[in-house]
MIKE-442465 format. One record per atom (N, C-alpha, C): x, y, z. Coordinates in steps of 0.2 Angstrom, whole numbers, plus 5000, padded with zeros to 4 digits. Layout:
<nodes>
<xx:X yy:Y zz:Z>
...
</nodes>
This chain:
<nodes>
<xx:5003 yy:4993 zz:5001>
<xx:4999 yy:5001 zz:5001>
<xx:5005 yy:5005 zz:4999>
<xx:5004 yy:5011 zz:4996>
<xx:5009 yy:5016 zz:4995>
<xx:5004 yy:5021 zz:5000>
<xx:5008 yy:5027 zz:5002>
<xx:5007 yy:5031 zz:5006>
<xx:5001 yy:5036 zz:5005>
<xx:4999 yy:5037 zz:4997>
<xx:4995 yy:5040 zz:4994>
<xx:4988 yy:5037 zz:4996>
<xx:4988 yy:5030 zz:4995>
<xx:4984 yy:5024 zz:4997>
<xx:4979 yy:5027 zz:5003>
<xx:4987 yy:5024 zz:5007>
<xx:4986 yy:5024 zz:5016>
<xx:4980 yy:5032 zz:5018>
<xx:4983 yy:5035 zz:5016>
<xx:4979 yy:5045 zz:5017>
<xx:4972 yy:5046 zz:5013>
<xx:4971 yy:5043 zz:5008>
<xx:4964 yy:5041 zz:5006>
<xx:4961 yy:5038 zz:5007>
<xx:4963 yy:5032 zz:5009>
<xx:4959 yy:5028 zz:5012>
<xx:4956 yy:5030 zz:5020>
<xx:4962 yy:5035 zz:5023>
<xx:4960 yy:5034 zz:5031>
<xx:4956 yy:5041 zz:5031>
<xx:4957 yy:5046 zz:5025>
<xx:4951 yy:5051 zz:5024>
<xx:4944 yy:5047 zz:5022>
<xx:4944 yy:5043 zz:5019>
<xx:4939 yy:5041 zz:5017>
<xx:4933 yy:5037 zz:5020>
<xx:4937 yy:5031 zz:5026>
<xx:4934 yy:5031 zz:5031>
<xx:4932 yy:5035 zz:5037>
<xx:4935 yy:5042 zz:5039>
<xx:4934 yy:5045 zz:5043>
<xx:4928 yy:5049 zz:5038>
<xx:4926 yy:5049 zz:5031>
<xx:4919 yy:5054 zz:5029>
<xx:4915 yy:5048 zz:5029>
<xx:4916 yy:5043 zz:5029>
<xx:4912 yy:5036 zz:5032>
<xx:4908 yy:5039 zz:5037>
<xx:4914 yy:5038 zz:5044>
<xx:4910 yy:5038 zz:5050>
<xx:4907 yy:5044 zz:5052>
<xx:4908 yy:5051 zz:5048>
<xx:4905 yy:5055 zz:5049>
<xx:4897 yy:5055 zz:5048>
<xx:4897 yy:5052 zz:5039>
<xx:4891 yy:5052 zz:5037>
<xx:4888 yy:5047 zz:5039>
<xx:4890 yy:5042 zz:5043>
<xx:4885 yy:5036 zz:5046>
<xx:4883 yy:5040 zz:5054>
<xx:4888 yy:5042 zz:5055>
<xx:4884 yy:5047 zz:5065>
<xx:4878 yy:5052 zz:5061>
<xx:4880 yy:5055 zz:5056>
<xx:4876 yy:5061 zz:5053>
<xx:4867 yy:5057 zz:5055>
<xx:4866 yy:5053 zz:5049>
<xx:4863 yy:5051 zz:5048>
<xx:4861 yy:5046 zz:5052>
<xx:4863 yy:5041 zz:5054>
<xx:4860 yy:5037 zz:5063>
<xx:4856 yy:5042 zz:5066>
<xx:4859 yy:5050 zz:5067>
<xx:4856 yy:5053 zz:5072>
<xx:4849 yy:5058 zz:5070>
<xx:4850 yy:5059 zz:5062>
<xx:4844 yy:5060 zz:5059>
<xx:4838 yy:5052 zz:5060>
<xx:4840 yy:5048 zz:5060>
<xx:4836 yy:5044 zz:5057>
<xx:4833 yy:5043 zz:5066>
<xx:4837 yy:5043 zz:5070>
<xx:4835 yy:5043 zz:5075>
<xx:4831 yy:5046 zz:5078>
<xx:4830 yy:5055 zz:5077>
<xx:4825 yy:5058 zz:5077>
<xx:4819 yy:5057 zz:5074>
<xx:4819 yy:5054 zz:5067>
<xx:4811 yy:5054 zz:5063>
<xx:4809 yy:5045 zz:5066>
<xx:4816 yy:5042 zz:5072>
<xx:4809 yy:5035 zz:5070>
<xx:4809 yy:5038 zz:5079>
<xx:4808 yy:5042 zz:5082>
<xx:4805 yy:5043 zz:5089>
<xx:4800 yy:5047 zz:5088>
<xx:4799 yy:5051 zz:5082>
<xx:4793 yy:5054 zz:5079>
<xx:4788 yy:5048 zz:5078>
<xx:4791 yy:5044 zz:5074>
<xx:4786 yy:5039 zz:5072>
<xx:4784 yy:5034 zz:5076>
<xx:4787 yy:5033 zz:5085>
<xx:4787 yy:5030 zz:5088>
<xx:4779 yy:5034 zz:5093>
<xx:4781 yy:5040 zz:5093>
<xx:4776 yy:5043 zz:5095>
<xx:4769 yy:5044 zz:5092>
<xx:4771 yy:5043 zz:5086>
<xx:4763 yy:5042 zz:5083>
<xx:4760 yy:5037 zz:5085>
<xx:4764 yy:5030 zz:5081>
<xx:4761 yy:5025 zz:5085>
<xx:4758 yy:5024 zz:5091>
<xx:4762 yy:5025 zz:5096>
<xx:4757 yy:5026 zz:5102>
<xx:4751 yy:5030 zz:5105>
<xx:4752 yy:5034 zz:5101>
<xx:4745 yy:5039 zz:5101>
<xx:4739 yy:5039 zz:5097>
<xx:4740 yy:5034 zz:5091>
<xx:4737 yy:5029 zz:5087>
<xx:4731 yy:5026 zz:5090>
<xx:4724 yy:5027 zz:5089>
<xx:4719 yy:5021 zz:5091>
<xx:4718 yy:5018 zz:5084>
<xx:4720 yy:5019 zz:5079>
<xx:4716 yy:5016 zz:5074>
<xx:4724 yy:5010 zz:5072>
<xx:4719 yy:5003 zz:5074>
<xx:4725 yy:4998 zz:5072>
<xx:4728 yy:4996 zz:5066>
<xx:4724 yy:5001 zz:5061>
<xx:4728 yy:4997 zz:5051>
<xx:4733 yy:5001 zz:5053>
<xx:4733 yy:5009 zz:5055>
<xx:4738 yy:5011 zz:5056>
<xx:4742 yy:5011 zz:5060>
<xx:4743 yy:5006 zz:5068>
<xx:4748 yy:5006 zz:5070>
<xx:4753 yy:4999 zz:5065>
<xx:4749 yy:4994 zz:5065>
<xx:4750 yy:4991 zz:5062>
<xx:4756 yy:4990 zz:5055>
<xx:4755 yy:4997 zz:5052>
<xx:4757 yy:5001 zz:5045>
<xx:4766 yy:5002 zz:5048>
<xx:4762 yy:5006 zz:5056>
<xx:4769 yy:5011 zz:5059>
<xx:4774 yy:5005 zz:5061>
<xx:4771 yy:4997 zz:5065>
<xx:4776 yy:4993 zz:5064>
<xx:4780 yy:4993 zz:5060>
<xx:4776 yy:4992 zz:5055>
<xx:4780 yy:4989 zz:5050>
<xx:4786 yy:4995 zz:5047>
<xx:4784 yy:5000 zz:5046>
<xx:4787 yy:5006 zz:5046>
<xx:4796 yy:5006 zz:5050>
<xx:4792 yy:5005 zz:5056>
<xx:4797 yy:5004 zz:5061>
<xx:4803 yy:5000 zz:5061>
<xx:4802 yy:4996 zz:5058>
<xx:4805 yy:4986 zz:5056>
<xx:4810 yy:4990 zz:5051>
<xx:4808 yy:4994 zz:5047>
<xx:4812 yy:4998 zz:5042>
<xx:4818 yy:5001 zz:5045>
<xx:4817 yy:5004 zz:5049>
<xx:4822 yy:5010 zz:5052>
<xx:4827 yy:5005 zz:5056>
<xx:4824 yy:5002 zz:5060>
<xx:4828 yy:4994 zz:5061>
<xx:4834 yy:4993 zz:5058>
<xx:4831 yy:4989 zz:5052>
<xx:4835 yy:4988 zz:5046>
<xx:4843 yy:4992 zz:5047>
<xx:4839 yy:4998 zz:5043>
<xx:4844 yy:5007 zz:5045>
<xx:4849 yy:5006 zz:5046>
<xx:4846 yy:5007 zz:5053>
<xx:4851 yy:5006 zz:5058>
<xx:4856 yy:5000 zz:5061>
<xx:4854 yy:4994 zz:5056>
<xx:4858 yy:4989 zz:5058>
<xx:4865 yy:4990 zz:5050>
<xx:4862 yy:4993 zz:5046>
<xx:4866 yy:4992 zz:5039>
<xx:4868 yy:4999 zz:5041>
<xx:4868 yy:5005 zz:5044>
<xx:4874 yy:5008 zz:5048>
<xx:4878 yy:5006 zz:5052>
<xx:4878 yy:5003 zz:5056>
<xx:4884 yy:4998 zz:5061>
<xx:4887 yy:4993 zz:5055>
<xx:4885 yy:4991 zz:5052>
<xx:4889 yy:4984 zz:5046>
<xx:4894 yy:4989 zz:5043>
<xx:4892 yy:4996 zz:5040>
<xx:4895 yy:5001 zz:5035>
<xx:4901 yy:5003 zz:5041>
<xx:4900 yy:5003 zz:5047>
<xx:4906 yy:5007 zz:5052>
<xx:4908 yy:5001 zz:5052>
<xx:4905 yy:4996 zz:5052>
<xx:4911 yy:4989 zz:5056>
<xx:4916 yy:4989 zz:5049>
<xx:4913 yy:4987 zz:5043>
<xx:4917 yy:4987 zz:5039>
<xx:4922 yy:4994 zz:5036>
<xx:4920 yy:4996 zz:5037>
<xx:4926 yy:5004 zz:5037>
<xx:4931 yy:5004 zz:5042>
<xx:4930 yy:5000 zz:5049>
<xx:4937 yy:5000 zz:5052>
<xx:4937 yy:4994 zz:5051>
<xx:4937 yy:4990 zz:5047>
<xx:4940 yy:4985 zz:5046>
<xx:4945 yy:4986 zz:5040>
<xx:4943 yy:4988 zz:5035>
<xx:4946 yy:4994 zz:5031>
<xx:4953 yy:4997 zz:5030>
<xx:4953 yy:4996 zz:5037>
<xx:4958 yy:5000 zz:5039>
<xx:4963 yy:4997 zz:5040>
<xx:4962 yy:4990 zz:5044>
<xx:4968 yy:4988 zz:5047>
<xx:4975 yy:4984 zz:5042>
<xx:4974 yy:4986 zz:5036>
<xx:4980 yy:4984 zz:5033>
<xx:4985 yy:4991 zz:5033>
<xx:4981 yy:4997 zz:5036>
<xx:4985 yy:5003 zz:5036>
<xx:4990 yy:5001 zz:5039>
<xx:4989 yy:4997 zz:5044>
<xx:4993 yy:4997 zz:5051>
<xx:4999 yy:4988 zz:5050>
<xx:4996 yy:4987 zz:5046>
<xx:5000 yy:4981 zz:5048>
<xx:5009 yy:4983 zz:5044>
<xx:5012 yy:4982 zz:5046>
<xx:5020 yy:4983 zz:5043>
<xx:5019 yy:4983 zz:5039>
<xx:5024 yy:4988 zz:5033>
<xx:5025 yy:4989 zz:5026>
<xx:5031 yy:4979 zz:5025>
<xx:5028 yy:4976 zz:5019>
<xx:5034 yy:4970 zz:5014>
<xx:5038 yy:4972 zz:5013>
<xx:5044 yy:4968 zz:5013>
<xx:5051 yy:4969 zz:5014>
<xx:5052 yy:4966 zz:5006>
</nodes>
């Protein structure tokens, strides 16, 4: 790995983490609003639809966590000793 590749990868991963954090924060705010709607409704059909939507939020949160984990893993080669 060249020095330029290492620097580019480190910058890229930092941007991925920033994006994931910001996206996660925004999703969390929307999720709170969704949960409030679900708890306040008396309409069973709407409640069921909101539960399904809440599941989609959960799946997105899982995807963000996987993105962060794989970004962390991508940096591992930058920490290995250079080959001779």
